[in-house]
C-alpha positions, -999 to +999 in steps of 0.1 A: -106+610-111-090+579-116-084+559-151-105+531-138-132+551-125-137+567-162-134+535-181-168+523-195-180+488-185-183+463-218-219+463-215-224+500-214-196+502-241-219+479-267-251+496-260-234+529-270-222+509-299-252+496-308-272+530-307-248+540-331-249+518-355-284+519-352-287+556-358-261+551-389-280+528-405-312+545-401-304+576-415-283+560-447-318+537-454-343+558-443-342+589-464-380+606-465-383+638-486-377+669-471-348+663-449-309+671-451-288+643-465-276+619-444-237+626-451-205+626-432-217+652-411-252+630-403-230+599-395-204+618-366-233+634-354-252+600-348-222+586-334-218+619-307-256+613-298-254+575-287-217+573-275-221+589-245-240+561-230-205+542-224-202+564-196-235+563-185-237+547-152-200+565-146-211+600-157-250+599-155-249+639-154-222+644-183-240+614-202-275+632-204-261+668-212-236+654-241-262+631-256-292+655-253-264+683-269-255+663-296-294+651-306-303+692-308-273+700-330-284+667-352-320+681-353-305+716-362-286+705-392-318+695-407-315+654-405-346+635-396-353+622-360-347+582-359-337+557-333-310+583-317-341+598-301-338+576-275-301+579-264-311+612-243-339+589-230-320+560-220-289+586-203-322+598-184-330+562-173-295+555-160-293+590-146-325+586-124-312+550-113-281+562-096-292+595-086-316+613-061-347+623-073-341+664-075-310+654-098-331+632-121-357+664-123-326+683-137-313+659-159-350+658-173-353+695-182-327+694-214-341+655-223-379+671-223-363+699-245-348+676-272-382+654-276-401+686-280-375+700-307-377+666-324-414+665-326-416+703-336-390+691-362-414+663-371-443+685-376-466+664-353-494+677-338-484+702-308-506+682-282-487+653-292-453+671-289-464+682-255-471+651-242-438+637-259-420+661-241-435+656-209-443+619-207-414+600-217-395+619-192-415+611-169-421+573-172-380+569-173-374+591-141-400+569-125-384+539-138-351+548-129-359+559-090-378+525-086-344+512-093-325+541-074-347+528-047-342+493-049-302+498-050-304+520-017-327+493-001-302+461-010-275+486+006-290+491+036-300+450+037-262+445+034-256+470+064-285+453+086-272+422+079-235+427+084-246+445+117-268+411+127-236+390+116-215+410+143-244+409+169-249+373+166-207+368+166-208+389+197-239+371+211-217+338+203-185+352+220-203+367+253-220+329+255-191+313+254-170+339+279-201+337+304-201+299+301-160+296+306-168+317+340-197+295+351-170+264+346-144+283+365-166+290+394-177+254+393-141+246+393-130+268+418-157+256+441-149+224+436-111+219+437-106+253+465-127+237+490-110+200+488-078+209+481-079+236+514-090+205+533-065+182+522-037+208+527-047+216+563-052+173+572-021+168+555-002+194+573-017+181+606-005+147+600+026+156+592+030+178+625+015+147+645+026+116+628+054+106+652+041+123+684+000+114+677-007+085+654-044+080+658-046+118+653-021+113+616-046+084+608-073+103+615-061+135+593-048+108+566-084+091+567-103+131+561-075+135+530-086+102+515-125+110+520-122+146+507-103+136+478-129+110+468-152+137+476-133+161+450-131+131+425-170+127+427-179+163+420-153+167+392-173+135+374-205+154+380-191+186+367-177+169+338-211+147+334-232+181+327-203+198+303-206+164+283-244+162+284-264+184+260-295+195+277-327+196+258-341+222+280-332+255+271-339+270+310-318+277+333-322+247+361-311+220+337-269+228+343-273+224+380-293+195+383-261+175+389-247+198+414-245+195+453-272+210+469-283+218+504-293+182+512-252+175+513-246+206+541-239+183+568-212+165+549-200+199+541-204+206+576-187+175+591-156+179+564-148+216+576-151+204+616-126+174+602-105+203+591-104+219+628-133+244+627-158+244+652-189+250+639-224+256+652-253+252+622-286+266+629-316+263+607-350+285+613-375+286+593-400+259+579-381+243+549-391+245+516-383+232+480-356+254+467-351+262+429-322+241+417-300+272+405-309+289+443-305+254+461-269+252+442-261+285+451-264+286+492-243+256+490-216+269+472-214+298+492-215+278+522-186+258+509-165+291+500-173+308+533-159+276+551-129+269+530-123+309+535-124+301+572-101+270+569-076+290+547-077+320+566-090+315+603-080+277+610-095+267+642-120+291+644-153+288+661-180+292+631-220+302+632-237+291+604-274+298+601-300+288+572-330+310+576-362+301+556-387+327+551-417+331+529-402+352+500-363+344+506-337+320+522-309+338+540-276+319+548-248+337+571-217+323+579-198+342+606-162+331+627-144+345+651-111+350+640-094+316+656-083+317+690-053+342+688-049+325+654-043+287+669-057+254+661-074+239+691-042+208+687-021+237+701+000+240+670-003+271+643-015+250+612-003+259+577-024+285+559-034+285+526-030+314+501-062+327+485-068+340+453-095+367+455-117+345+431-139+330+460-156+363+470-163+370+432-174+338+424-199+340+451-212+376+447-217+367+410-238+336+423-261+357+439-265+385+411-277+349+387-304+347+416-314+377+414-301+378+455-270+401+472-242+392+489-223+405+517-189+400+532-170+420+561-152+418+590-175+422+622-169+439+651-148+419+679-131+399+650-136+375+623-154+374+592-190+373+580-207+364+547-243+368+541-262+360+512-299+369+505-315+349+477-354+355+467-377+322+461-394+335+432-380+329+396-393+363+383-369+382+408-338+360+392-319+375+369-302+359+336-265+351+341-259+374+308-277+404+325-260+397+361-224+398+342-231+435+335-236+446+372-211+459+392-194+438+419 
């Protein structure tokens, strides 16, 4: 046991000294006949009965035993009972307030014994002696145990509060991470597509600059138009980031993003980059939820971007199929005519980061759908995404992040 742990607190020291002083004064000035004269030994025993209370919070069991033992000796020497009869009770009250109930009941035994001894020494009626010996410890334990329960409840409340704070902080960090991932997806979709088209068209312009001036001008014109399109989409994205929506739903962030009504522009841009695209729409078009609308457009954009980067000059089949419950987008390319573009020159390919497919799968999971991307027989690559049209089947972003790819 360390010194700091056994050192009494100032409050408990004051309580102990107060009981000792009052007990000594009562013994000195209250001298009924028939009792032993209150002499030096009486002062010592009165102090030994009260002073253990200085350690009642740190050593409650020892306090009860020491105080009750000293008071029993005090009574055994023939001194009259006085205020010091309550010092073992105060010790028991402290014991019940900081120890489990079985320990408190065990500590009540010496207290009940000295209460009975005090009553018998004071020549009280046996019924009163028994009541005093039973009720006083029971009341002390009742009050003390109530405090014990409150202390434990407060401790549990502090633990729960700390857990809630930690959970809120974790949720805040998770929300920031999800928001960063969403921004990263949008930036990737905007920048990757347009920069791929610009890179291909700039390379084409450089290749035919001296041999085919009209083709070079057309390529540079496509570079300018694609650059302006990228700036427009970046402005829309920055607008979404700057304006805080009052709608807590998942639809608001997608209001400013491009949707399927801009799919013809996307096809024209990819065609200008050297792709041969055949677009087919099947089924009866229906209004799509904004999150699904944006997802279909972004998947088509990323799939065509990958074809531009990895299979320039390829023939592409772009199919959009509406069903009563789902919308299906399929982008299939044939890998290109022996890897050469229609201009007769091999265009410069653009290295990929591998984040495009990850972003497409994340978008599909957020919408409650699924995406498949794999080479198909005969060469080339196929990307297919199937998205439900009903909101009840769509997942929240935080749910989708916890799933596997």
